[in-house]
Structures are given as structure tokens and as C-alpha cells.
C-alpha positions in Angstrom: 46.0 -16.9 -83.8 43.1 -17.8 -81.6 40.5 -20.2 -83.0 37.0 -19.7 -81.4 34.3 -22.3 -82.3 31.9 -21.1 -79.6 28.3 -21.6 -80.8 29.1 -24.1 -83.4 28.0 -27.8 -83.7 30.4 -30.5 -84.9 30.0 -34.1 -85.8 33.1 -36.3 -85.6 32.6 -39.8 -87.0 34.7 -42.5 -85.3 35.1 -39.8 -82.6 35.6 -41.9 -79.6 39.1 -43.3 -80.2 42.5 -42.4 -81.8 42.5 -39.4 -84.2 38.7 -39.0 -83.8 39.0 -38.7 -80.1 41.7 -36.1 -80.4 39.5 -34.1 -82.9 36.5 -34.3 -80.6 38.4 -33.1 -77.7 40.2 -30.4 -79.5 37.1 -29.0 -81.2 35.1 -29.0 -77.8 38.0 -27.2 -76.1 37.8 -24.6 -78.8 34.1 -24.1 -77.9 32.1 -26.3 -80.2 29.5 -28.7 -79.1 30.6 -32.1 -80.4 28.5 -35.1 -81.4 30.9 -38.1 -80.9 29.8 -40.7 -83.3 30.8 -44.2 -82.7 29.9 -47.7 -83.8 31.4 -50.3 -81.4 33.5 -48.2 -79.0 30.6 -47.2 -76.6 32.6 -47.1 -73.5 35.4 -44.9 -75.0 32.8 -42.5 -76.5 30.8 -42.1 -73.4 33.9 -41.7 -71.2 35.0 -38.9 -73.8 31.5 -37.3 -73.5 31.9 -37.2 -69.6 35.4 -35.7 -69.9 34.3 -33.0 -72.2 31.2 -32.1 -70.2 33.4 -32.3 -66.9 35.6 -29.5 -68.5 32.5 -27.4 -69.1 32.1 -28.2 -72.8 29.2 -29.7 -74.8 29.2 -33.2 -76.1 27.0 -36.1 -76.9 27.9 -39.7 -77.8 25.8 -41.2 -80.6 26.0 -44.7 -82.0 25.8 -45.3 -85.7 27.4 -47.3 -88.3 28.4 -44.7 -91.0 28.3 -47.4 -93.7 24.5 -48.0 -93.0 22.3 -45.4 -94.8 19.4 -45.9 -92.3 21.7 -45.4 -89.3 23.2 -42.2 -91.0 19.7 -40.9 -91.7 18.7 -41.5 -88.1 21.8 -39.7 -86.8 21.1 -36.6 -88.9 17.6 -36.6 -87.8 18.8 -36.6 -84.3 21.1 -33.7 -85.0 18.4 -31.7 -86.6 16.0 -32.2 -83.7 18.5 -31.6 -80.9 20.8 -29.0 -82.4 19.0 -27.6 -85.4 22.3 -27.0 -87.1 25.6 -28.5 -88.1 28.6 -26.3 -88.7 31.5 -28.8 -88.9 31.6 -32.4 -90.1 34.8 -34.4 -89.5 34.6 -37.7 -91.6 37.1 -39.7 -89.5 35.6 -43.1 -89.1 37.7 -45.8 -90.9 38.7 -49.4 -90.8 41.5 -51.6 -92.1 41.3 -55.1 -93.5 44.8 -55.8 -94.8 45.5 -58.6 -97.1 47.9 -59.2 -99.9 46.1 -58.5 -103.3 46.0 -62.1 -104.5 44.4 -63.3 -101.2 42.1 -60.3 -100.7 38.5 -61.3 -100.8 35.7 -59.2 -102.2 34.4 -58.7 -98.7 37.7 -57.4 -97.6 37.5 -54.8 -100.4 33.8 -53.8 -100.0 33.8 -53.6 -96.2 36.7 -51.2 -96.2 35.1 -49.0 -99.0 31.7 -49.2 -97.2 33.1 -47.4 -94.1 36.0 -45.4 -95.5 34.4 -44.1 -98.6 30.6 -44.7 -98.5 30.5 -43.4 -95.0 31.8 -39.9 -95.9 29.5 -39.7 -98.9 26.5 -40.6 -96.8 27.4 -38.2 -94.0 28.6 -35.3 -96.3 25.5 -35.4 -98.4 23.2 -34.9 -95.3 25.6 -32.4 -93.7 25.6 -30.3 -96.9 21.8 -30.2 -96.9 22.0 -28.5 -93.5 24.9 -26.3 -94.3 23.2 -24.9 -97.3 20.3 -23.8 -95.3 22.7 -22.1 -92.9 24.8 -20.4 -95.6 28.0 -22.4 -95.0 30.0 -25.0 -93.1 33.2 -26.9 -93.0 33.8 -30.6 -94.0 37.2 -32.1 -93.1 37.8 -35.6 -94.4 40.4 -37.7 -92.7 42.2 -39.6 -95.5 45.6 -41.1 -95.1 49.2 -40.8 -96.5 48.3 -44.3 -98.0 46.5 -42.3 -100.7 49.8 -41.4 -102.0 52.3 -43.8 -100.5 51.7 -47.5 -101.4 51.8 -50.1 -98.7 51.9 -53.9 -98.9 48.5 -55.5 -98.1 46.6 -52.2 -98.3 45.2 -52.0 -101.9 41.7 -51.8 -100.4 42.6 -49.2 -97.8 44.7 -47.1 -100.1 42.0 -47.0 -102.8 39.5 -46.0 -100.3 41.5 -43.1 -99.0 42.6 -42.1 -102.6 39.0 -42.0 -103.4 38.2 -39.8 -100.3 40.8 -37.3 -101.5 39.2 -37.2 -105.0 35.8 -36.9 -103.4 37.0 -34.0 -101.2 38.4 -32.1 -104.3 35.4 -32.6 -106.5 32.9 -31.7 -103.7 34.9 -28.6 -102.8 34.6 -27.3 -106.4 30.8 -27.9 -106.3 30.2 -26.2 -103.0 32.8 -23.5 -102.4 30.6 -20.8 -104.0 27.9 -21.8 -101.5 30.1 -21.1 -98.5 30.9 -24.7 -97.8 34.6 -25.6 -97.6 35.8 -29.2 -98.0 39.3 -30.3 -97.4 41.2 -33.5 -96.6 44.0 -34.3 -94.1 46.4 -37.2 -94.7 47.8 -38.6 -91.5 50.9 -40.8 -91.8 51.9 -43.2 -89.1 50.1 -41.8 -86.1 50.3 -43.3 -82.5 46.9 -44.9 -82.4 45.4 -48.3 -81.6 44.8 -48.8 -85.4 48.4 -48.4 -86.4 49.9 -50.3 -83.3 50.4 -53.7 -84.9 52.2 -52.2 -87.9 54.4 -50.0 -85.6 55.2 -52.9 -83.4 56.2 -55.2 -86.3 58.3 -52.8 -88.3 59.0 -49.6 -86.2 62.7 -49.4 -87.3 62.0 -49.6 -90.9 59.2 -47.2 -90.7 61.1 -44.6 -88.9 63.9 -44.8 -91.6 61.2 -43.7 -94.1 60.0 -40.7 -92.1 62.3 -37.7 -92.3 61.1 -36.4 -88.9 62.3 -39.8 -87.4 59.2 -40.3 -85.2 55.6 -41.3 -85.2 53.0 -38.6 -85.2 50.6 -37.8 -82.4 46.8 -37.8 -82.8 46.7 -34.2 -81.4 48.9 -33.0 -84.2 46.3 -34.2 -86.7 43.5 -32.7 -84.6 45.2 -29.3 -84.6 45.2 -29.2 -88.3 41.5 -30.4 -88.5 40.5 -27.6 -86.1 42.2 -25.0 -88.2 40.4 -26.3 -91.3 37.2 -26.2 -89.4 37.7 -22.6 -88.4 37.1 -19.3 -90.1 40.9 -18.9 -90.4 41.0 -21.4 -93.3 38.1 -19.9 -95.4 40.4 -19.5 -98.4 41.6 -23.1 -98.4 39.5 -25.1 -100.7 39.8 -28.8 -102.0 43.2 -29.4 -100.5 44.8 -32.6 -99.3 47.2 -31.7 -96.5 49.6 -34.3 -95.2 50.4 -34.7 -91.5 53.2 -37.4 -91.9 56.4 -36.1 -90.8 57.6 -35.8 -94.3 56.8 -39.4 -95.3 55.0 -38.4 -98.6 57.7 -35.9 -99.4 60.6 -38.3 -99.1 
């Protein structure tokens, strides 16, 4: 199966590092022009832009905090002015603020939800406005295995990712008849900077829980994202697909 995204425009939030970087690179190599959204990782995003352009692809790094409605509005205004369309949205930006429930502050809770759940809402709402005028589009929400597998100190993160799965399903039901497909992917323990502290502290115990007996690679998540962003996935609607080496099945 050959995936061809030539002529399409994609926005990847948190697109400069980790899973987002892999998604941006994969979509660009399949022909899409990619807007690499970042908040603080300017150097990484701009280096990725150079890498994609150096390979003959199209990319543009754009700074915006997806939890800020004004910043999201400005980003989509930029997309409308520069590209006049948006075919693919990958809601990948996310943060962790781990703490045990009894010591978790309201700020710990709200900051995680602001980025992990409010951000996809703000971006999806504006993306859908553009996609409706085009007659269709694809939204892929990067949730987490934490939505289904509990972890100590992650009540805020797990709740935000569980909410993102529910958001994906409800939105998919609303918009499928309009040609807009919304799905979620649920990465498990992937080799990224975000997961590094946990993997360093408890690698042995974690690997015992993963039937595949290894951590995942960001590119493995990106391959699924690319499939869901392509025409090959047109009959997949409102699904939450795990990429976790069997963690959620065990």
C-alpha cells in the first residue's frame, strides 16, 4: 500500500520533538506540506523545518501555545493566509505534571488539561471550519495508553487523555457525514524525552508489563498517524487505536 499525501497541508501540534517530530517528518516524506507547531522548542522545530526542506519537502515552523485561544486563532489565520487549506490536523502537543493525587495542586490539574484537552478542542474547532469548506479532512488525536491503563501520579494526565479519546469519538460521530474523519492513537511507553525519566527509573518493571518486551519507537506511532491521515483509512471513524506493544491488552 502506497500512501500519497502530495498537495495536502498538515498541522502537527508539538511537532518539533518526540512523537510530533516523527509525525511531521513522516507526513512530509509522504508529500504533505507540514506546519510544525511548537511552543518552547524553537531550535528543534526550526532544525526539523530545515531537514524537511533539505529533503525537498515543504515545512514551516510556527510558534503557538495551543492552550491559548488567541495564539491558536493567530496560527489558523496564518494557515488560511499562507496555505488556504488544511487537510490534516494532528493534535499531538501534550505535557505531564505528575504528582500523587493527595499532593496534586489545582494548577497541576488545570495546566495539563489546558494543553492536553483544551488545546485539541481549540485546534479541532478551527480546523473543522476549514475542512467543511473543503469537503473533508482528517483529524488524528494523540492520546495515550494512560487513558486505559492507570499509572501512579498521573490522575491529571490520564484524565486528560481519556477525555481526548471521548472527544475524538463524539466529534467523529458529528462530522463523519461531512467527510471529516476523527480518530485517536494511544501510544504506550515510547522512546521520547518525555518518557525518559520514567523509563530510566523503572525500565525493568515496565518491560515486564509490555508483552512485546521493548519500548516503542516514535516512528511506529507516526506510521499509524500517517495511515489515519490518508485516504486508505476513510472507513475508520471514531476509533482509539493503541500503539503500545500489547500493554493495554495484557
